[in-house]
C-alpha positions as CSV (number, residue, x, y, z in Angstrom):
1,L,0.0,0.0,0.0
2,N,1.5,3.3,-1.1
3,K,0.3,6.9,-0.4
4,T,-0.6,7.4,-4.1
5,R,-3.9,7.6,-6.0
6,P,-5.7,4.3,-6.8
7,Q,-4.6,2.4,-9.9
8,A,-6.9,0.1,-11.8
9,A,-6.3,-3.7,-11.6
10,N,-4.4,-5.3,-14.6
11,A,-5.9,-7.8,-17.0
12,P,-4.8,-11.5,-16.9
13,T,-1.4,-12.0,-18.5
14,S,0.6,-15.1,-19.5
15,G,-2.0,-17.5,-18.0
16,F,-2.1,-15.7,-14.6
17,A,-4.9,-13.6,-13.3
18,F,-3.5,-10.9,-11.2
19,W,-4.0,-7.3,-10.1
20,D,-1.8,-4.5,-8.9
21,Q,-3.6,-2.1,-6.6
22,R,-2.2,1.1,-5.1
23,I,-4.4,2.7,-2.4
24,A,-4.3,6.2,-1.0
25,V,-3.8,5.3,2.7
26,R,-4.7,7.4,5.7
27,G,-4.9,6.8,9.4
28,T,-3.0,6.9,12.7
29,E,0.7,6.6,12.7
30,A,2.2,3.5,14.3
31,V,5.0,3.4,16.9
32,S,7.2,1.7,14.2
33,A,7.3,0.9,10.5
34,L,7.0,-2.8,11.2
35,V,4.9,-4.4,8.4
36,P,3.8,-8.0,9.0
37,P,2.8,-10.1,6.0
38,P,-0.7,-9.9,4.5
39,V,-3.2,-12.7,5.1
40,I,-5.7,-14.3,2.7
41,L,-9.1,-15.1,4.2
42,G,-11.4,-16.6,1.6
43,D,-12.6,-13.9,-0.8
44,H,-10.6,-11.1,1.0
45,V,-7.0,-10.2,1.6
46,A,-6.1,-8.2,4.7
47,V,-3.1,-5.9,4.3
48,P,-1.3,-3.7,6.8
49,A,-0.1,-0.2,5.8
50,A,3.5,0.6,6.5
51,G,3.9,3.2,9.3
52,L,0.2,3.1,10.2
53,I,-2.0,1.1,12.6
54,D,-4.7,0.7,10.0
55,V,-5.5,-2.6,8.1
56,Y,-7.1,-2.7,4.6
57,G,-9.4,-5.4,3.3
58,L,-9.2,-6.0,-0.5
59,E,-11.3,-8.2,-2.7
60,A,-9.1,-11.2,-3.5
61,K,-10.6,-11.4,-7.0
62,D,-9.7,-7.9,-8.3
63,G,-8.0,-6.0,-5.5
64,R,-10.8,-3.5,-5.0
65,L,-10.9,-1.9,-1.5
66,A,-13.6,-3.4,0.6
67,W,-13.0,-1.9,4.0
68,R,-10.5,-0.2,6.3
69,F,-10.1,-1.2,10.0
70,A,-8.7,1.2,12.5
71,P,-8.6,0.2,16.2
72,P,-10.5,2.6,18.6
73,P,-8.5,5.2,20.5
74,I,-6.7,3.9,23.6
75,K,-8.3,5.0,26.8
76,P,-5.6,6.7,28.9
77,E,-5.1,5.7,32.5
78,E,-5.8,8.3,35.2
79,G,-3.4,11.2,35.0
80,A,-2.2,10.2,31.5
81,K,-3.0,11.7,28.1
82,A,-4.0,9.9,24.9
83,E,-0.9,11.1,23.1
84,Q,1.3,9.1,25.4
85,Y,-0.1,5.8,24.0
86,G,0.8,4.2,20.7
87,L,0.3,0.9,18.8
88,E,2.5,-1.3,16.7
89,V,1.0,-3.8,14.3
90,V,2.8,-7.1,14.9
91,S,0.6,-9.7,13.2
92,L,-2.4,-10.5,11.1
93,V,-3.6,-14.1,11.7
94,P,-6.6,-16.1,10.8
95,V,-8.5,-17.5,13.8
96,A,-11.4,-19.9,14.3
97,P,-14.8,-18.2,14.6
98,G,-15.2,-19.9,18.0
99,V,-13.3,-17.0,19.4
100,V,-16.5,-14.9,19.4
101,A,-18.9,-17.6,20.6
102,A,-19.7,-15.8,23.8
103,I,-20.8,-12.6,22.1
104,D,-22.0,-13.7,18.6
105,P,-23.1,-17.4,18.6
106,A,-24.4,-17.2,15.1
107,R,-21.1,-16.0,13.7
108,A,-19.3,-18.6,15.7
109,M,-21.3,-21.3,13.9
110,D,-20.1,-19.9,10.6
111,R,-17.1,-22.0,9.5
112,R,-15.4,-19.1,7.7
113,P,-12.3,-17.9,9.6
114,L,-12.0,-14.5,11.3
115,L,-9.1,-12.1,11.3
116,C,-7.2,-11.2,14.5
117,V,-5.0,-8.1,14.3
118,L,-2.4,-8.1,17.1
119,Y,-0.8,-4.9,18.4
120,N,1.9,-4.1,20.9
121,L,0.7,-1.3,23.1
122,Y,3.2,1.3,24.4
123,W,3.3,4.2,26.8
124,R,5.8,7.1,26.7
125,P,6.5,10.0,28.9
126,L,5.1,13.3,27.8
127,H,7.0,15.1,25.0
128,R,9.4,12.1,24.5
129,S,9.9,10.0,21.4
130,W,8.7,6.5,21.1
131,R,12.3,5.3,21.6
132,K,11.7,6.0,25.3
133,A,8.4,4.1,25.3
134,R,7.6,1.2,27.7
135,F,5.7,-1.9,26.7
136,K,2.2,-2.1,28.3
137,G,0.7,-5.2,26.8
138,L,-0.4,-7.2,23.8
139,V,-3.9,-6.5,22.5
140,G,-5.9,-8.0,19.7
141,Y,-9.0,-7.1,17.7
142,V,-11.0,-9.9,16.1
143,V,-12.3,-8.6,12.8
144,D,-14.9,-10.0,10.4
145,P,-13.0,-10.2,7.0
146,L,-16.3,-9.7,5.1
147,T,-17.0,-6.3,6.6
148,G,-14.0,-5.1,8.4
149,K,-16.1,-4.7,11.6
150,S,-14.4,-5.3,14.9
151,L,-16.3,-8.0,16.9
152,I,-14.3,-8.2,20.1
153,E,-11.2,-6.6,21.7
154,L,-8.7,-8.9,23.5
155,E,-6.4,-8.0,26.3
156,L,-3.5,-10.6,26.1
157,D,0.0,-10.9,27.4
158,Q,1.4,-8.0,29.5
159,L,4.9,-9.5,30.0
160,A,6.5,-9.9,26.6
161,Q,6.3,-7.6,23.6
162,V,5.9,-9.6,20.3
163,I,8.8,-9.2,17.9
164,P,9.7,-10.8,14.6
165,P,9.7,-13.5,13.4
166,F,6.0,-13.0,12.9
167,P,3.4,-15.2,14.8
168,V,1.5,-18.1,13.3
169,S,-1.9,-19.3,14.4
170,R,-4.1,-22.4,14.5
171,G,-7.7,-22.4,15.6
172,G,-8.1,-19.9,18.5
173,R,-4.4,-20.0,19.5
174,V,-1.4,-17.9,18.4
175,L,2.3,-18.9,18.6
176,A,4.5,-15.9,18.9
177,C,8.1,-14.8,19.8
178,G,8.3,-12.3,22.6
179,T,10.9,-10.4,24.6
180,P,10.1,-10.1,28.3
181,R,11.9,-7.5,30.4
182,S,14.6,-10.0,31.2
183,R,15.8,-9.5,27.6
184,R,15.7,-13.2,26.7
185,L,13.7,-14.5,23.7
186,E,10.7,-16.7,24.4
187,L,8.2,-18.6,22.4
188,E,4.7,-18.3,23.8
189,L,1.4,-19.9,23.0
190,V,-1.5,-17.5,23.5
191,D,-5.1,-18.7,23.8
192,L,-7.4,-16.0,22.3
193,I,-10.6,-17.5,23.7
194,R,-9.3,-17.6,27.3
195,Q,-7.2,-14.5,26.7
196,E,-4.2,-16.0,28.5
197,T,-0.7,-17.3,27.8
198,L,-0.7,-21.1,28.1
199,W,3.1,-21.6,28.2
200,R,6.4,-20.0,27.5
201,A,9.7,-21.5,26.4
202,S,13.1,-19.9,25.9
203,V,14.4,-20.1,22.3
204,P,17.6,-19.0,20.6
205,K,17.7,-15.4,19.4
206,S,18.3,-16.5,15.8
207,V,15.0,-18.4,15.7
208,R,13.0,-18.4,12.4
209,R,9.3,-18.1,12.1
210,P,7.7,-21.2,13.7
211,L,6.3,-23.9,11.4
212,L,3.3,-26.0,12.3
213,A,3.6,-29.7,11.1
214,G,0.7,-31.8,12.3
215,S,0.8,-31.8,16.1
216,S,4.5,-30.6,16.1
217,I,6.0,-27.2,16.2
218,L,9.2,-26.8,14.3
219,L,11.7,-24.1,15.1
220,G,14.7,-23.3,12.9
221,F,17.7,-21.3,14.2
222,D,21.3,-20.8,13.2
223,G,22.5,-23.8,15.2
224,G,19.8,-26.3,14.1
225,V,16.2,-27.4,14.3
226,L,14.0,-28.0,17.4
227,A,10.7,-29.9,17.4
228,I,8.3,-29.4,20.3
229,D,4.8,-30.6,21.0
230,G,1.6,-28.5,21.6
231,A,2.5,-28.3,25.3
232,G,5.9,-26.8,24.6
233,E,7.8,-30.0,25.5
234,K,10.8,-31.1,23.4
235,L,10.3,-33.9,20.9
236,W,13.7,-33.9,19.3
237,A,16.6,-31.6,18.4
238,H,19.0,-31.4,15.5
239,Q,22.3,-29.6,15.8
240,R,24.4,-28.1,13.0
241,E,28.1,-27.7,12.9
242,A,29.3,-24.3,14.1
243,D,31.0,-23.5,10.8
244,A,28.0,-24.4,8.7
245,P,24.9,-22.9,10.3
246,I,21.4,-22.8,8.8
247,G,21.3,-20.1,6.1
248,S,17.7,-20.2,4.9
249,T,15.3,-17.8,6.5
250,N,12.6,-20.5,6.7
251,L,11.8,-24.2,7.0
252,A,9.7,-26.2,4.6
253,T,7.9,-29.6,5.1
254,G,6.8,-32.3,2.8
255,A,7.0,-36.1,2.3
256,G,7.5,-36.7,6.0
257,R,10.5,-34.4,6.2
258,V,11.5,-30.9,7.2
259,F,13.9,-29.1,4.9
260,Y,16.4,-26.2,5.4
261,G,19.4,-24.8,3.6
262,T,22.8,-24.1,5.1
263,A,25.3,-21.3,4.9
264,D,27.7,-23.5,3.0
265,G,25.2,-24.4,0.3
266,K,23.7,-27.7,1.4
267,L,20.1,-28.7,1.3
268,V,19.2,-30.9,4.3
269,G,16.0,-32.9,4.9
270,L,15.3,-34.3,8.4
271,S,12.7,-36.9,9.4
272,L,9.7,-35.3,11.0
273,K,9.5,-38.3,13.3
274,D,12.8,-38.2,15.0
275,G,14.9,-35.4,13.4
276,K,17.5,-37.8,11.8
277,V,19.1,-36.7,8.6
278,A,17.2,-38.3,5.6
279,Q,18.8,-36.2,2.8
280,E,21.8,-33.9,2.4
281,T,22.7,-32.5,-1.0
282,K,25.4,-30.0,-1.9
283,V,23.7,-27.4,-4.1
284,G,26.0,-24.3,-4.3
285,K,26.6,-21.2,-2.2
286,R,24.6,-20.0,0.8
287,L,20.9,-21.1,0.5
288,T,18.5,-18.4,1.6
289,G,15.0,-20.0,1.0
290,V,13.5,-23.4,0.7
291,A,10.1,-24.9,-0.4
292,Y,8.5,-28.2,-1.2
293,G,5.9,-29.3,-3.7
294,G,5.1,-31.7,-6.5
295,G,7.6,-34.3,-5.3
296,R,10.5,-31.8,-5.4
297,V,12.5,-29.6,-3.0
298,F,13.4,-26.1,-4.1
299,A,16.2,-23.9,-2.9
300,A,17.2,-20.3,-3.5
301,E,20.9,-19.6,-3.6
302,R,22.4,-16.2,-2.5
303,G,23.2,-14.3,-5.7
304,G,20.2,-15.4,-7.7
305,R,20.2,-19.1,-8.8
306,I,17.1,-21.2,-8.1
307,H,17.3,-25.1,-7.9
308,G,14.7,-27.8,-8.2
309,L,15.9,-31.0,-6.6
310,P,14.4,-34.6,-6.2
311,L,13.9,-36.3,-2.9
312,T,16.7,-38.7,-2.1
313,G,17.4,-41.3,0.6
314,Q,15.6,-44.2,1.9
315,G,11.9,-44.6,1.2
316,T,11.7,-42.1,-1.7
317,A,9.8,-42.7,-4.9
318,A,11.3,-42.9,-8.4
319,P,13.6,-39.9,-8.8
320,V,12.4,-36.9,-10.7
321,S,14.7,-34.7,-12.8
322,S,16.6,-31.8,-11.2
323,W,17.1,-28.3,-12.7
324,S,18.9,-25.1,-11.9
325,Q,17.8,-21.7,-13.2
326,V,20.0,-18.6,-13.2
327,G,17.7,-15.8,-11.9
328,T,18.3,-12.1,-11.6
329,K,20.7,-10.8,-9.0
330,A,19.2,-11.2,-5.5
331,A,20.7,-11.4,-2.0
332,S,17.8,-13.4,-0.6
333,R,14.6,-15.0,-2.0
334,T,11.4,-16.2,-0.4
335,L,10.0,-19.4,-2.0
336,A,6.4,-20.7,-2.0
337,F,4.7,-23.5,-3.8
338,A,1.1,-22.7,-4.6
339,G,-1.3,-23.6,-7.3
340,G,1.1,-26.1,-8.8
341,K,3.8,-23.5,-9.4
342,L,6.9,-22.3,-7.6
343,F,7.0,-18.6,-6.7
344,A,10.1,-16.6,-5.8
345,L,10.2,-13.1,-4.4
346,N,13.1,-10.9,-3.6
347,G,13.1,-7.4,-2.3
348,S,13.2,-7.9,1.5
349,D,15.4,-6.0,3.9
350,D,18.3,-8.4,2.9
351,A,19.1,-7.0,-0.5
352,F,21.9,-5.9,-2.7
353,R,22.0,-2.2,-3.4
354,D,21.4,-2.6,-7.1
355,E,19.1,-5.6,-7.2
356,I,15.6,-5.3,-8.7
357,P,12.7,-6.6,-6.6
358,L,10.8,-9.2,-8.6
359,L,8.0,-11.8,-8.2
360,V,8.9,-14.8,-10.5
361,A,6.8,-17.9,-11.1
362,Y,8.5,-21.1,-12.3
363,A,7.3,-24.4,-13.8
364,P,8.3,-26.8,-11.0
365,E,9.1,-29.6,-13.4
366,T,11.6,-27.7,-15.6
367,G,12.3,-24.3,-14.0
368,R,10.9,-22.5,-17.0
369,V,10.0,-18.9,-16.1
370,L,6.2,-18.4,-16.4
371,L,5.9,-15.0,-15.0
372,Q,8.3,-12.2,-14.0
373,R,6.9,-9.0,-12.5
374,P,8.6,-6.1,-10.7
375,V,7.4,-5.2,-7.2
376,S,8.1,-2.5,-4.7
377,R,10.5,-2.8,-1.8
378,P,10.2,-4.0,0.9
379,A,8.1,-6.9,-0.4
380,T,6.4,-9.9,1.4
381,L,4.8,-13.0,0.1
382,A,1.6,-14.6,1.3
383,H,-0.4,-17.5,-0.1
384,D,-3.4,-19.7,1.0
C-alpha cells in the first residue's frame, strides 16, 4: 500500500490472473514501521499499511478496496494523556470463529475464519519520542474479514512484547516470539478464547518463524532445528556444525521431512518423526530460502540461482529430474509452492543495493519462467 492515488487492476497475462492495486492510505501513525505479511481469508486479503495502525481489506478477485479497519483510541489511565499511548502492528492471523462464541453465537457457527489483528501497546513520557516508550501489553482485535467490523477486543500478554519472526496461528491460538523485560527471547502460546498465555519456552535469538507440522511445532535457528509438541515439550533436536549454520530464512515440510538450507550451500532434509538426517545435498553457495511441492524440493541460492531437486534417501519414490535456473541478482529470496507453481520473491530488507525486486513464477518440473513481475520494496509474500 502506497500513499498514491488508486490504480486500476491489470488484466490477466501469461495464464495468470493478477492485479496491482495502489491505495491512497490514511490513518493513525504507528510506533514503528514494522509491516507483517498480509493474510488471505477466503474472498478477501487483509493488508497492513506501513507506518500506520490501519489494516485494509481488499477483494481477492480484483484488489478492490472493501473496508478499512482502525482500532479505537486507547483509553488513557488516570493522569495520562492519549498522546502518550501508541500501537505497533505485529501480526495479522486467521482465527477460528469460536473466538466470538460468547458474544456472537451465530457468527461462531459460521465456519469461515475471522481475522485477528495483534498490536503491541506502548506508553511514553510526555514530550518524549517512542524510543523512550515502555511496553504495556499485547492487545488484539477480532475482525470479520467480510465487513472489516471489529467483533471483540482482546487483552492478552502483559509481560513480553511480540517481535519478529511474525506469529503463526491455528484455531483460536497464536504462537509468537516475545521479549520479556529479562531481555531473553521466548516462544509463547496464547489462547485467544481464554485470553491468556498457556506456556512459554526460551528459544535462541536467531529463531526463524515457527512452522506447524501436524501436532508438532518446528523451530529453525542458526544452530539447528528443534521440534516441540503442543504443550511446549521437546520432541527432538538437530544440531548443525558451528562452521555451517542454517542459512535459509525459513523451514519447509513435505514427504514426512522438514527441509532447510545451510550457509555453505547444502540442502538438508530431516525426518519429521525423529529429526534424523534423511537427505543432504550440496547445491551451491549459501541457501536463503526453501520450499517443497510436487515431489521436489526447491532452494534459492544467494546471488540469484534457483534449484529444483528430487527427494533422495531411503523410502523415496522414483527420482524426478533436477534443474537449476539462473535468476536475476538477489541477496535473498522467499520461495512458496502454490497452485502447482513455484513462486520466488526478492526485495526484502536483505538485498543488494542494485538488485531489482521481482516476483517470479517457475514451472516446477523444468524451472521455466512463467511470470516475471517487478514489485516495490520491501516486499512480502503470502499464499493460501
